[in-house]
PyMOL Python script that loads the backbone (N, CA, C, O; Angstrom):
from pymol import cmd

cmd.read_pdbstr("""\
ATOM      1  N   MET A   1      75.839  66.224  68.014  1.00  0.00           N
ATOM      2  CA  MET A   1      76.366  64.997  68.566  1.00  0.00           C
ATOM      3  C   MET A   1      76.185  64.971  70.116  1.00  0.00           C
ATOM      4  O   MET A   1      76.466  65.927  70.838  1.00  0.00           O
ATOM      5  N   THR A   2      75.766  63.964  70.485  1.00  0.00           N
ATOM      6  CA  THR A   2      75.501  63.637  71.961  1.00  0.00           C
ATOM      7  C   THR A   2      76.537  62.741  72.407  1.00  0.00           C
ATOM      8  O   THR A   2      77.002  61.910  71.627  1.00  0.00           O
ATOM      9  N   ASP A   3      76.958  62.844  73.659  1.00  0.00           N
ATOM     10  CA  ASP A   3      77.920  62.106  74.350  1.00  0.00           C
ATOM     11  C   ASP A   3      77.337  61.836  75.592  1.00  0.00           C
ATOM     12  O   ASP A   3      77.140  62.775  76.363  1.00  0.00           O
ATOM     13  N   ARG A   4      76.996  60.551  75.937  1.00  0.00           N
ATOM     14  CA  ARG A   4      76.383  60.133  77.250  1.00  0.00           C
ATOM     15  C   ARG A   4      77.613  60.098  78.220  1.00  0.00           C
ATOM     16  O   ARG A   4      78.734  59.704  77.900  1.00  0.00           O
ATOM     17  N   PRO A   5      77.262  60.542  79.384  1.00  0.00           N
ATOM     18  CA  PRO A   5      78.378  60.470  80.464  1.00  0.00           C
ATOM     19  C   PRO A   5      78.768  58.980  80.632  1.00  0.00           C
ATOM     20  O   PRO A   5      77.926  58.102  80.442  1.00  0.00           O
ATOM     21  N   ALA A   6      80.007  58.699  80.976  1.00  0.00           N
ATOM     22  CA  ALA A   6      80.414  57.430  81.286  1.00  0.00           C
ATOM     23  C   ALA A   6      81.133  57.448  82.736  1.00  0.00           C
ATOM     24  O   ALA A   6      81.766  58.430  83.122  1.00  0.00           O
ATOM     25  N   LYS A   7      80.990  56.381  83.430  1.00  0.00           N
ATOM     26  CA  LYS A   7      81.700  56.396  84.800  1.00  0.00           C
ATOM     27  C   LYS A   7      83.110  56.252  84.678  1.00  0.00           C
ATOM     28  O   LYS A   7      83.623  55.505  83.844  1.00  0.00           O
ATOM     29  N   HIS A   8      83.777  56.976  85.518  1.00  0.00           N
ATOM     30  CA  HIS A   8      85.145  56.940  85.697  1.00  0.00           C
ATOM     31  C   HIS A   8      85.524  56.775  87.203  1.00  0.00           C
ATOM     32  O   HIS A   8      84.924  57.418  88.064  1.00  0.00           O
ATOM     33  N   SER A   9      86.535  55.900  87.509  1.00  0.00           N
ATOM     34  CA  SER A   9      86.757  55.658  88.892  1.00  0.00           C
ATOM     35  C   SER A   9      87.925  56.669  89.302  1.00  0.00           C
ATOM     36  O   SER A   9      88.789  57.080  88.528  1.00  0.00           O
ATOM     37  N   LEU A  10      87.801  56.997  90.644  1.00  0.00           N
ATOM     38  CA  LEU A  10      88.714  57.958  91.276  1.00  0.00           C
ATOM     39  C   LEU A  10      88.935  57.460  92.642  1.00  0.00           C
ATOM     40  O   LEU A  10      88.099  56.696  93.124  1.00  0.00           O
ATOM     41  N   THR A  11      89.962  57.807  93.309  1.00  0.00           N
ATOM     42  CA  THR A  11      90.266  57.596  94.699  1.00  0.00           C
ATOM     43  C   THR A  11      90.357  58.960  95.390  1.00  0.00           C
ATOM     44  O   THR A  11      91.159  59.795  94.974  1.00  0.00           O
ATOM     45  N   LEU A  12      89.562  59.207  96.426  1.00  0.00           N
ATOM     46  CA  LEU A  12      89.547  60.426  97.182  1.00  0.00           C
ATOM     47  C   LEU A  12      89.674  60.152  98.587  1.00  0.00           C
ATOM     48  O   LEU A  12      88.792  59.570  99.217  1.00  0.00           O
ATOM     49  N   HIS A  13      90.833  60.589  99.131  1.00  0.00           N
ATOM     50  CA  HIS A  13      91.141  60.377 100.662  1.00  0.00           C
ATOM     51  C   HIS A  13      90.993  58.949 100.927  1.00  0.00           C
ATOM     52  O   HIS A  13      90.323  58.575 101.890  1.00  0.00           O
ATOM     53  N   GLY A  14      91.591  58.097 100.117  1.00  0.00           N
ATOM     54  CA  GLY A  14      91.713  56.677 100.432  1.00  0.00           C
ATOM     55  C   GLY A  14      90.439  55.904 100.056  1.00  0.00           C
ATOM     56  O   GLY A  14      90.430  54.684 100.224  1.00  0.00           O
ATOM     57  N   HIS A  15      89.436  56.494  99.591  1.00  0.00           N
ATOM     58  CA  HIS A  15      88.107  55.815  99.212  1.00  0.00           C
ATOM     59  C   HIS A  15      87.894  55.888  97.711  1.00  0.00           C
ATOM     60  O   HIS A  15      88.193  56.880  97.047  1.00  0.00           O
ATOM     61  N   ARG A  16      87.365  54.791  97.219  1.00  0.00           N
ATOM     62  CA  ARG A  16      87.095  54.729  95.824  1.00  0.00           C
ATOM     63  C   ARG A  16      85.737  55.412  95.588  1.00  0.00           C
ATOM     64  O   ARG A  16      84.812  55.278  96.389  1.00  0.00           O
ATOM     65  N   THR A  17      85.643  56.136  94.489  1.00  0.00           N
ATOM     66  CA  THR A  17      84.386  56.667  94.126  1.00  0.00           C
ATOM     67  C   THR A  17      84.321  56.724  92.583  1.00  0.00           C
ATOM     68  O   THR A  17      85.337  56.416  91.961  1.00  0.00           O
ATOM     69  N   SER A  18      83.228  57.087  91.930  1.00  0.00           N
ATOM     70  CA  SER A  18      83.164  57.313  90.628  1.00  0.00           C
ATOM     71  C   SER A  18      82.392  58.505  90.284  1.00  0.00           C
ATOM     72  O   SER A  18      81.489  58.907  91.017  1.00  0.00           O
ATOM     73  N   VAL A  19      82.756  59.154  89.059  1.00  0.00           N
ATOM     74  CA  VAL A  19      81.991  60.136  88.582  1.00  0.00           C
ATOM     75  C   VAL A  19      81.624  59.915  87.062  1.00  0.00           C
ATOM     76  O   VAL A  19      82.432  59.390  86.295  1.00  0.00           O
ATOM     77  N   SER A  20      80.414  60.324  86.669  1.00  0.00           N
ATOM     78  CA  SER A  20      79.999  60.138  85.411  1.00  0.00           C
ATOM     79  C   SER A  20      80.235  61.527  84.511  1.00  0.00           C
ATOM     80  O   SER A  20      79.608  62.560  84.747  1.00  0.00           O
ATOM     81  N   LEU A  21      81.101  61.421  83.580  1.00  0.00           N
ATOM     82  CA  LEU A  21      81.438  62.549  82.846  1.00  0.00           C
ATOM     83  C   LEU A  21      81.442  62.171  81.301  1.00  0.00           C
ATOM     84  O   LEU A  21      81.754  61.040  80.928  1.00  0.00           O
ATOM     85  N   GLU A  22      81.101  63.116  80.486  1.00  0.00           N
ATOM     86  CA  GLU A  22      81.133  63.082  79.072  1.00  0.00           C
ATOM     87  C   GLU A  22      82.520  62.951  78.670  1.00  0.00           C
ATOM     88  O   GLU A  22      83.353  63.364  79.477  1.00  0.00           O
ATOM     89  N   THR A  23      82.932  62.453  77.570  1.00  0.00           N
ATOM     90  CA  THR A  23      84.271  62.296  77.049  1.00  0.00           C
ATOM     91  C   THR A  23      85.098  63.567  77.039  1.00  0.00           C
ATOM     92  O   THR A  23      86.247  63.579  77.480  1.00  0.00           O
ATOM     93  N   ALA A  24      84.512  64.615  76.541  1.00  0.00           N
ATOM     94  CA  ALA A  24      85.216  65.909  76.346  1.00  0.00           C
ATOM     95  C   ALA A  24      85.660  66.424  77.832  1.00  0.00           C
ATOM     96  O   ALA A  24      86.776  66.906  78.027  1.00  0.00           O
ATOM     97  N   PHE A  25      84.741  66.286  78.800  1.00  0.00           N
ATOM     98  CA  PHE A  25      85.152  66.744  80.153  1.00  0.00           C
ATOM     99  C   PHE A  25      86.101  65.780  80.775  1.00  0.00           C
ATOM    100  O   PHE A  25      86.952  66.308  81.491  1.00  0.00           O
ATOM    101  N   TRP A  26      86.144  64.503  80.663  1.00  0.00           N
ATOM    102  CA  TRP A  26      87.039  63.669  81.175  1.00  0.00           C
ATOM    103  C   TRP A  26      88.413  63.884  80.579  1.00  0.00           C
ATOM    104  O   TRP A  26      89.434  63.916  81.266  1.00  0.00           O
ATOM    105  N   THR A  27      88.384  64.038  79.184  1.00  0.00           N
ATOM    106  CA  THR A  27      89.697  64.278  78.556  1.00  0.00           C
ATOM    107  C   THR A  27      90.237  65.646  78.964  1.00  0.00           C
ATOM    108  O   THR A  27      91.435  65.712  79.241  1.00  0.00           O
ATOM    109  N   GLY A  28      89.485  66.740  79.031  1.00  0.00           N
ATOM    110  CA  GLY A  28      89.897  67.941  79.589  1.00  0.00           C
ATOM    111  C   GLY A  28      90.481  67.853  80.996  1.00  0.00           C
ATOM    112  O   GLY A  28      91.519  68.439  81.302  1.00  0.00           O
ATOM    113  N   PHE A  29      89.830  67.157  81.776  1.00  0.00           N
ATOM    114  CA  PHE A  29      90.203  67.018  83.218  1.00  0.00           C
ATOM    115  C   PHE A  29      91.487  66.258  83.234  1.00  0.00           C
ATOM    116  O   PHE A  29      92.379  66.733  83.938  1.00  0.00           O
ATOM    117  N   CYS A  30      91.741  65.117  82.553  1.00  0.00           N
ATOM    118  CA  CYS A  30      92.972  64.418  82.501  1.00  0.00           C
ATOM    119  C   CYS A  30      94.169  65.275  81.863  1.00  0.00           C
ATOM    120  O   CYS A  30      95.318  65.247  82.302  1.00  0.00           O
ATOM    121  N   ASP A  31      93.760  66.014  80.807  1.00  0.00           N
ATOM    122  CA  ASP A  31      94.782  66.991  80.238  1.00  0.00           C
ATOM    123  C   ASP A  31      95.268  67.994  81.236  1.00  0.00           C
ATOM    124  O   ASP A  31      96.470  68.242  81.324  1.00  0.00           O
ATOM    125  N   ILE A  32      94.374  68.579  81.993  1.00  0.00           N
ATOM    126  CA  ILE A  32      94.778  69.627  82.976  1.00  0.00           C
ATOM    127  C   ILE A  32      95.668  68.970  84.119  1.00  0.00           C
ATOM    128  O   ILE A  32      96.690  69.521  84.527  1.00  0.00           O
ATOM    129  N   ALA A  33      95.231  67.822  84.578  1.00  0.00           N
ATOM    130  CA  ALA A  33      96.031  67.202  85.657  1.00  0.00           C
ATOM    131  C   ALA A  33      97.481  66.923  85.129  1.00  0.00           C
ATOM    132  O   ALA A  33      98.479  67.180  85.802  1.00  0.00           O
ATOM    133  N   LYS A  34      97.516  66.431  83.998  1.00  0.00           N
ATOM    134  CA  LYS A  34      98.880  66.303  83.312  1.00  0.00           C
ATOM    135  C   LYS A  34      99.693  67.540  83.188  1.00  0.00           C
ATOM    136  O   LYS A  34     100.872  67.561  83.540  1.00  0.00           O
ATOM    137  N   ALA A  35      99.045  68.630  82.665  1.00  0.00           N
ATOM    138  CA  ALA A  35      99.681  69.887  82.417  1.00  0.00           C
ATOM    139  C   ALA A  35     100.140  70.423  83.870  1.00  0.00           C
ATOM    140  O   ALA A  35     101.145  71.126  83.968  1.00  0.00           O
ATOM    141  N   GLN A  36      99.467  70.112  84.845  1.00  0.00           N
ATOM    142  CA  GLN A  36      99.774  70.712  86.247  1.00  0.00           C
ATOM    143  C   GLN A  36     100.691  69.740  87.027  1.00  0.00           C
ATOM    144  O   GLN A  36     101.131  70.034  88.139  1.00  0.00           O
ATOM    145  N   GLY A  37     100.961  68.578  86.409  1.00  0.00           N
ATOM    146  CA  GLY A  37     101.920  67.585  87.006  1.00  0.00           C
ATOM    147  C   GLY A  37     101.336  66.977  88.213  1.00  0.00           C
ATOM    148  O   GLY A  37     102.054  66.695  89.173  1.00  0.00           O
ATOM    149  N   VAL A  38      99.984  66.747  88.210  1.00  0.00           N
ATOM    150  CA  VAL A  38      99.414  65.931  89.389  1.00  0.00           C
ATOM    151  C   VAL A  38      98.546  64.868  88.845  1.00  0.00           C
ATOM    152  O   VAL A  38      98.124  64.877  87.689  1.00  0.00           O
ATOM    153  N   THR A  39      98.305  63.996  89.674  1.00  0.00           N
ATOM    154  CA  THR A  39      97.470  62.871  89.274  1.00  0.00           C
ATOM    155  C   THR A  39      96.056  63.247  89.097  1.00  0.00           C
ATOM    156  O   THR A  39      95.748  64.370  89.495  1.00  0.00           O
ATOM    157  N   ILE A  40      95.187  62.543  88.596  1.00  0.00           N
ATOM    158  CA  ILE A  40      93.723  62.949  88.513  1.00  0.00           C
ATOM    159  C   ILE A  40      93.122  62.745  89.917  1.00  0.00           C
ATOM    160  O   ILE A  40      92.276  63.533  90.338  1.00  0.00           O
ATOM    161  N   ASN A  41      93.518  61.771  90.594  1.00  0.00           N
ATOM    162  CA  ASN A  41      93.087  61.752  91.931  1.00  0.00           C
ATOM    163  C   ASN A  41      93.358  63.053  92.891  1.00  0.00           C
ATOM    164  O   ASN A  41      92.534  63.583  93.637  1.00  0.00           O
ATOM    165  N   ALA A  42      94.642  63.409  92.694  1.00  0.00           N
ATOM    166  CA  ALA A  42      94.937  64.745  93.444  1.00  0.00           C
ATOM    167  C   ALA A  42      94.186  65.890  92.978  1.00  0.00           C
ATOM    168  O   ALA A  42      93.756  66.692  93.807  1.00  0.00           O
ATOM    169  N   LEU A  43      93.969  66.064  91.667  1.00  0.00           N
ATOM    170  CA  LEU A  43      93.169  67.160  91.110  1.00  0.00           C
ATOM    171  C   LEU A  43      91.819  66.945  91.538  1.00  0.00           C
ATOM    172  O   LEU A  43      91.179  67.928  91.912  1.00  0.00           O
ATOM    173  N   ALA A  44      91.263  65.760  91.541  1.00  0.00           N
ATOM    174  CA  ALA A  44      89.836  65.585  92.038  1.00  0.00           C
ATOM    175  C   ALA A  44      89.679  65.993  93.500  1.00  0.00           C
ATOM    176  O   ALA A  44      88.748  66.706  93.875  1.00  0.00           O
ATOM    177  N   ALA A  45      90.547  65.552  94.248  1.00  0.00           N
ATOM    178  CA  ALA A  45      90.704  65.823  95.681  1.00  0.00           C
ATOM    179  C   ALA A  45      90.625  67.388  95.841  1.00  0.00           C
ATOM    180  O   ALA A  45      89.821  67.887  96.628  1.00  0.00           O
ATOM    181  N   ARG A  46      91.377  68.058  95.166  1.00  0.00           N
ATOM    182  CA  ARG A  46      91.409  69.603  95.238  1.00  0.00           C
ATOM    183  C   ARG A  46      90.055  70.139  94.837  1.00  0.00           C
ATOM    184  O   ARG A  46      89.474  70.938  95.572  1.00  0.00           O
ATOM    185  N   ILE A  47      89.603  69.785  93.853  1.00  0.00           N
ATOM    186  CA  ILE A  47      88.234  70.213  93.254  1.00  0.00           C
ATOM    187  C   ILE A  47      87.140  69.838  94.412  1.00  0.00           C
ATOM    188  O   ILE A  47      86.270  70.625  94.786  1.00  0.00           O
ATOM    189  N   ASP A  48      87.296  68.676  94.856  1.00  0.00           N
ATOM    190  CA  ASP A  48      86.238  68.171  95.944  1.00  0.00           C
ATOM    191  C   ASP A  48      86.358  69.049  97.189  1.00  0.00           C
ATOM    192  O   ASP A  48      85.337  69.340  97.813  1.00  0.00           O
ATOM    193  N   ALA A  49      87.629  69.508  97.601  1.00  0.00           N
ATOM    194  CA  ALA A  49      87.738  70.223  98.758  1.00  0.00           C
ATOM    195  C   ALA A  49      87.197  71.634  98.516  1.00  0.00           C
ATOM    196  O   ALA A  49      86.801  72.275  99.490  1.00  0.00           O
ATOM    197  N   GLY A  50      87.150  72.160  97.300  1.00  0.00           N
ATOM    198  CA  GLY A  50      86.612  73.501  97.163  1.00  0.00           C
ATOM    199  C   GLY A  50      85.188  73.692  96.585  1.00  0.00           C
ATOM    200  O   GLY A  50      84.753  74.775  96.191  1.00  0.00           O
ATOM    201  N   ARG A  51      84.471  72.449  96.578  1.00  0.00           N
ATOM    202  CA  ARG A  51      83.196  72.629  96.082  1.00  0.00           C
ATOM    203  C   ARG A  51      82.052  72.809  97.139  1.00  0.00           C
ATOM    204  O   ARG A  51      82.206  72.407  98.292  1.00  0.00           O
ATOM    205  N   ASP A  52      80.982  73.378  96.748  1.00  0.00           N
ATOM    206  CA  ASP A  52      79.888  73.409  97.904  1.00  0.00           C
ATOM    207  C   ASP A  52      79.360  72.070  98.102  1.00  0.00           C
ATOM    208  O   ASP A  52      79.362  71.194  97.237  1.00  0.00           O
ATOM    209  N   ALA A  53      78.889  71.948  99.332  1.00  0.00           N
ATOM    210  CA  ALA A  53      78.178  70.663  99.783  1.00  0.00           C
ATOM    211  C   ALA A  53      77.031  70.165  98.995  1.00  0.00           C
ATOM    212  O   ALA A  53      76.677  68.989  98.905  1.00  0.00           O
ATOM    213  N   ASP A  54      76.435  71.306  98.376  1.00  0.00           N
ATOM    214  CA  ASP A  54      75.134  70.941  97.609  1.00  0.00           C
ATOM    215  C   ASP A  54      75.425  70.648  96.115  1.00  0.00           C
ATOM    216  O   ASP A  54      74.458  70.452  95.380  1.00  0.00           O
ATOM    217  N   SER A  55      76.652  70.603  95.619  1.00  0.00           N
ATOM    218  CA  SER A  55      76.993  70.398  94.248  1.00  0.00           C
ATOM    219  C   SER A  55      77.746  69.009  94.229  1.00  0.00           C
ATOM    220  O   SER A  55      78.526  68.733  95.141  1.00  0.00           O
ATOM    221  N   GLY A  56      77.534  68.225  93.292  1.00  0.00           N
ATOM    222  CA  GLY A  56      78.142  66.885  93.184  1.00  0.00           C
ATOM    223  C   GLY A  56      79.537  67.063  92.600  1.00  0.00           C
ATOM    224  O   GLY A  56      79.845  68.083  91.983  1.00  0.00           O
ATOM    225  N   LEU A  57      80.364  66.061  92.803  1.00  0.00           N
ATOM    226  CA  LEU A  57      81.837  66.114  92.265  1.00  0.00           C
ATOM    227  C   LEU A  57      81.853  66.167  90.673  1.00  0.00           C
ATOM    228  O   LEU A  57      82.674  66.872  90.086  1.00  0.00           O
ATOM    229  N   ALA A  58      80.972  65.442  90.041  1.00  0.00           N
ATOM    230  CA  ALA A  58      80.986  65.512  88.623  1.00  0.00           C
ATOM    231  C   ALA A  58      80.697  66.848  88.116  1.00  0.00           C
ATOM    232  O   ALA A  58      81.358  67.287  87.175  1.00  0.00           O
ATOM    233  N   SER A  59      79.737  67.555  88.675  1.00  0.00           N
ATOM    234  CA  SER A  59      79.333  68.959  88.296  1.00  0.00           C
ATOM    235  C   SER A  59      80.596  69.783  88.559  1.00  0.00           C
ATOM    236  O   SER A  59      81.075  70.485  87.668  1.00  0.00           O
ATOM    237  N   ALA A  60      81.145  69.699  89.797  1.00  0.00           N
ATOM    238  CA  ALA A  60      82.226  70.547  90.161  1.00  0.00           C
ATOM    239  C   ALA A  60      83.460  70.405  89.118  1.00  0.00           C
ATOM    240  O   ALA A  60      84.159  71.375  88.825  1.00  0.00           O
ATOM    241  N   ILE A  61      83.650  69.199  88.622  1.00  0.00           N
ATOM    242  CA  ILE A  61      84.734  68.840  87.722  1.00  0.00           C
ATOM    243  C   ILE A  61      84.301  69.559  86.317  1.00  0.00           C
ATOM    244  O   ILE A  61      85.108  70.212  85.654  1.00  0.00           O
ATOM    245  N   ARG A  62      83.169  69.398  86.003  1.00  0.00           N
ATOM    246  CA  ARG A  62      82.673  70.101  84.748  1.00  0.00           C
ATOM    247  C   ARG A  62      82.963  71.555  84.727  1.00  0.00           C
ATOM    248  O   ARG A  62      83.495  72.113  83.766  1.00  0.00           O
ATOM    249  N   ILE A  63      82.555  72.217  85.940  1.00  0.00           N
ATOM    250  CA  ILE A  63      82.756  73.691  86.090  1.00  0.00           C
ATOM    251  C   ILE A  63      84.261  73.994  86.034  1.00  0.00           C
ATOM    252  O   ILE A  63      84.692  74.898  85.317  1.00  0.00           O
ATOM    253  N   PHE A  64      85.042  73.242  86.785  1.00  0.00           N
ATOM    254  CA  PHE A  64      86.545  73.362  86.863  1.00  0.00           C
ATOM    255  C   PHE A  64      87.031  73.333  85.394  1.00  0.00           C
ATOM    256  O   PHE A  64      87.702  74.266  84.953  1.00  0.00           O
ATOM    257  N   VAL A  65      86.704  72.286  84.649  1.00  0.00           N
ATOM    258  CA  VAL A  65      87.232  72.221  83.314  1.00  0.00           C
ATOM    259  C   VAL A  65      86.820  73.343  82.302  1.00  0.00           C
ATOM    260  O   VAL A  65      87.599  73.809  81.471  1.00  0.00           O
ATOM    261  N   LEU A  66      85.566  73.715  82.449  1.00  0.00           N
ATOM    262  CA  LEU A  66      84.909  74.856  81.588  1.00  0.00           C
ATOM    263  C   LEU A  66      85.693  76.168  82.067  1.00  0.00           C
ATOM    264  O   LEU A  66      86.097  76.943  81.200  1.00  0.00           O
ATOM    265  N   ASN A  67      85.894  76.411  83.268  1.00  0.00           N
ATOM    266  CA  ASN A  67      86.584  77.622  83.733  1.00  0.00           C
ATOM    267  C   ASN A  67      88.073  77.679  83.280  1.00  0.00           C
ATOM    268  O   ASN A  67      88.608  78.707  82.863  1.00  0.00           O
ATOM    269  N   HIS A  68      88.729  76.386  83.412  1.00  0.00           N
ATOM    270  CA  HIS A  68      90.095  76.358  83.068  1.00  0.00           C
ATOM    271  C   HIS A  68      90.263  76.821  81.588  1.00  0.00           C
ATOM    272  O   HIS A  68      91.066  77.700  81.274  1.00  0.00           O
ATOM    273  N   TYR A  69      89.472  76.188  80.714  1.00  0.00           N
ATOM    274  CA  TYR A  69      89.603  76.572  79.207  1.00  0.00           C
ATOM    275  C   TYR A  69      89.054  77.933  78.930  1.00  0.00           C
ATOM    276  O   TYR A  69      89.362  78.457  77.859  1.00  0.00           O
ATOM    277  N   ARG A  70      88.311  78.540  79.728  1.00  0.00           N
ATOM    278  CA  ARG A  70      87.843  79.920  79.621  1.00  0.00           C
ATOM    279  C   ARG A  70      88.965  80.904  80.177  1.00  0.00           C
ATOM    280  O   ARG A  70      88.956  82.119  79.977  1.00  0.00           O
ATOM    281  N   GLY A  71      89.850  80.273  80.842  1.00  0.00           N
ATOM    282  CA  GLY A  71      90.994  81.131  81.435  1.00  0.00           C
ATOM    283  C   GLY A  71      90.612  81.793  82.735  1.00  0.00           C
ATOM    284  O   GLY A  71      91.252  82.764  83.140  1.00  0.00           O
ATOM    285  N   THR A  72      89.524  81.268  83.441  1.00  0.00           N
ATOM    286  CA  THR A  72      89.075  81.928  84.672  1.00  0.00           C
ATOM    287  C   THR A  72      89.579  81.194  85.991  1.00  0.00           C
ATOM    288  O   THR A  72      89.423  81.688  87.107  1.00  0.00           O
ATOM    289  N   GLN A  73      90.160  80.044  85.778  1.00  0.00           N
ATOM    290  CA  GLN A  73      90.596  79.250  86.977  1.00  0.00           C
ATOM    291  C   GLN A  73      91.424  78.106  86.532  1.00  0.00           C
ATOM    292  O   GLN A  73      91.481  77.896  85.320  1.00  0.00           O
ATOM    293  N   GLY A  74      92.131  77.269  87.419  1.00  0.00           N
ATOM    294  CA  GLY A  74      92.733  76.070  87.159  1.00  0.00           C
ATOM    295  C   GLY A  74      94.074  76.401  86.768  1.00  0.00           C
ATOM    296  O   GLY A  74      94.868  75.509  86.469  1.00  0.00           O
TER     297      GLY A  74
END
""", "prot")
cmd.dss("prot")
cmd.show_as("cartoon", "prot")
cmd.util.cbc("prot")
cmd.orient("prot")
């Protein structure tokens, strides 16, 4: 099964942006935010602050979600 990334809107530091994520990653990201009691925008800002300048936000979110479910972060 293939799932094409879909655009999702976020607000980071008062500016609108979007990320393209597959449904599984977006759902996982939203579930993690809910479990941590934070908004998706707050979680995205935290991920954004910790990512390398060379990596995109969508990739950083995917790695965050993967590591969270592996039990290695988040």
